[in-house]
Every structure is written in structure tokens, then in C-alpha cells.
N, C-alpha and C positions, 0 to 999 in steps of 0.2 A: 056425649063425653061429659063426665063431670068435670067442676071446676078446677079440681084438683089436677086432673088431667091438661088442661089448658096452660095450668101454671108451671107443670115440667116443660112443657113443650116452650112456652115463652122463655124460661129460664133456660134451657139448653140453648136456645138461639143466642140469647143475649151473652149468655158465657160463650159461646164461638166466636160471636162478633168481637169480643173483648179479647179473647186471647189471638185473634186474628189480627188485631191493631197494634198489639203488643205495648200496649199502655200499662196495662198492669201485669204482675206475672201470674203465669197460671196456677200457683199455688192459692196465692190469696184468691183468683176468680173462683176456682173451683170449692174452695171453703165458702165462699160466699155464696157462692150458687145452692149448694148442701144447707146453708143456715136458713135460705131462702124456703126451700122446699120443705125444709122439717117444721120450719115456723108456720106456712103455710098447711101444714097437717097432709102435704102429700105422701111424706115417707115417715110412718113412726120413730121415734128416736131411738128405740131400742136395736129397730134396725139400719139407720144412718151409723150408728155405732158399728155394728157388725163387720163395717168393712175396714175398720183397724187391725181386726183380728185374722183377716182373711189369711190364709197361708202363701196366696200368691205373693201379696204386699210384704209379708215379713221376709219373703225370699229375695224380693228385690232389693230390698232393704239390706240383706246380707250379702248380696252381689255387689253392690255399690262399695261395701266394705273391703270385700275382697279384691275389685277394680283398683281402689285407692291403695292399699297396699302393694299391689304389683306396679302402680305408677310411682310411688315413694320409693321403692326398692331399685329402681332404675332398669328392671327389667327388660320393659318395652322401648326405652331409650336404647338400649344395649342392641337390640333387635331390630329396632329401625335404621342404625347407622349400619348394620351388617347385612340389610336388605340390598341396598343398590351396588353394593362391591364397586367394581371398577369400570362396569359397563357405560359404555357413551352413546348408547341407543336409545332413542326415546322410547319406540316400542319394547324394547328391550327391558329399559326401567320400570316401565308401566307392568310389565308381565312379571317382573320379579318384586312389585310393590303389591298388586291386587290379590295375588295367592295367598301371601303371607297374612295379609290384612284379613282376608275373608276367614282363613283360618282361625287366626285368635279372635273374631268376632263372635264366633259359633261359641265362645267361652266366656268371654271377656264382656263388659260394658263397651257398647261401640265409642261412646265420647271419650274416654282417656286415649285409644287407641288412635281416633282420628288426630288427637291434640300431638299425641307424640311423634306422630310422622311429618306431622306438619314442617318442623323446622328441617328434617331431613329430605323432602319433597323439594324445598325451598333452596338448599344446598345443591342437590342434584339438578336441578332446572337451571342453577347458573353454572355449573358446572358444563353443562352440554349446551350452552345458550339458548335454553328454551325458555317461555313463559309458564311459572307454576300454576298459572290457571288451567293449564291443561293436564294437570296430573292432579290437582287439588278434588276436582267433582268424581273422577274415578275413584279416589280415596275415600269418600265420604259411601259412595255407591257400591263399593266392594265391600265396605265395612256391613252397611245395610243389608247386601245378598249375603253374607255368612252368618247373619244373625236369624236368618231364615234357617237353618239347618239343624238347629238344636232348640231343647225347649227354653234352656236359659239364654239363648241367642240374644233375644231382648225381652223386656219385661212385657211386651204385648203377648206373646206367647205363653206367658205364665199365667197372665190374666184369663186367656181364654180355655187354658187346660183349668184352671179352677172354676171358670163357669160352667165350663161342659162337665166336671165331676159333680156340682151341684145341682145342673139341672135335668141329668139325666140319670144319675145315682149311680154311675160307672166310675173307676178308678181313674184319676188323675191321667193324663199324657205322660210316659217314659223319655226320658232325656232324650233318646234318638227317634220318637215314635213320627216325628214329621220329617225326619232326613230322608226319606225314601220321595218324598215329594219336593221338600226345600234345596236337597243336593241337586237334583236336574236342572231346577228352574235357577241356581245361584251358579252353575258352570255355565247353562246358556248365557245368564247376564255379564258374568265376567268375559268370555268370549267377545259379545258385543263390546263390552268395555275396551278391551285390547285391539280388535280389527275394525269397528264402527264409529266409537266415538271421539278416538283423535281425528278423525276426517272432518267431522262436524263442530270440534270448539274451535273457536278464533287464535288467534296468535295474538297476545296481548304484552308487548313489552313494556315493563317500566322502569326508569333511570334508578329509582329507590323502593327498596322493598315496604318501607313503610312511609308513603307518600304522605300520609295524613296520619299523624301520630296522634293527634288528638282523641281520634275514635278509639285508642286503646287504653285500659287501664292498667298499671303495672304497679306490681305487688313487690316490693324487696326486702327480704329479711337478711339482717347482718350479724 
């Protein structure tokens, strides 16, 4: 193996360790890794710059704009308030939560969906006397499962579609090309979230919702 190959391996391992330790942001880490492999001659400069014009990357950027617009209009917040309704059953509330979350995450970025549902989950958990931790993990997994059903569900799907088209010469994947596989997997995962996961998650009751307020950074716009 040439020295440039070893350089790429070392840089990838180093970047993985740095991201796992969460000391430096992923953006700075990956840009630094790219600069090192370009400076070392492992990747030509023109090839390194091509990634910024990748259609998948541009689509991901556009989806973040759409997600931000939906978040600022309050549409997700309104949906999150309507999800739980008047149910007082933990399993019923879980069922009413994971289905719309999975559906929304198939077309909107997962992060704003989860962020918008967190306050509603806390309020519902307090209302029925349950720990919010029993709903927060299913919330995150429901969003991830829904993202596997469509091409725009997660940024990973878009990157894979772009690489598939580039390497094989075929057309990129369609919006619902992976639904035939992703939908059964998502439905099976949602069933596990509803019937199995609640039995495994511990009950953790805390007197204060934000007992360690110093861990949070708050921005207030007046």
C-alpha cells in the first residue's frame, strides 16, 4: 500500500476518535481531515472540491432550510400539542407519539421533530405521573425509523443515492425507492417501541425537570 493510503487510514481513524471524544466539532474535524489528505497528496484538490457541488449535499442543505421554516412557523409545535390528546395511558400515549413522529421524519429532518416533541413529552409524562425518560428514547428511535422509509428521510440516504448513481452509472434512487424495505423495518421497530421497550426502560423520577440548569444554554430574544 502506498504512503498516501496509510495517510488516509490514519486520518480517518484520528477523525473518528476526535469525533467520538466530542472535544472538537465534527465540522472542524472533517474539514481538518480533508485539508490533511489534500496536503499529503492522497486526494487531488479538484477532486476534494467536487464534494461541495454534490447534488446530495445541496439537497441536504435545502432540506435544512425547509425544516427550519416548518419549525419557525410553529407547525410542528401545533402537531406535538395535538398528538397526546386527553389519553392518560402510558402505552396509549406512546402509540399516539411514535406513529406521527415516524411519519413526519420521513419527509422532515429528525432534529427539529425531536426538539419540538420534547416539551410535549415532558408535559404528558407529568400529567400521567410517569418519567419522561420512558418516552424520550422511543421518541428518538421513532424519528430514526421513519427516516429510513424515504430518500429524504435522512441525509445518509441522499449520500448513498448519489454514490450509487456515480459508481454504477444508473439513475439516482427515487423518493420511495427504499420504502419497500424501510417501511416493514420501521413498522417492526415501532411495534418493539410500543410493546417491548416500555418494559425495559427504568422508572426515573426527578423532582425538578431541570435539576442541573448549568448544563443548558438559553437564548432569549426580547
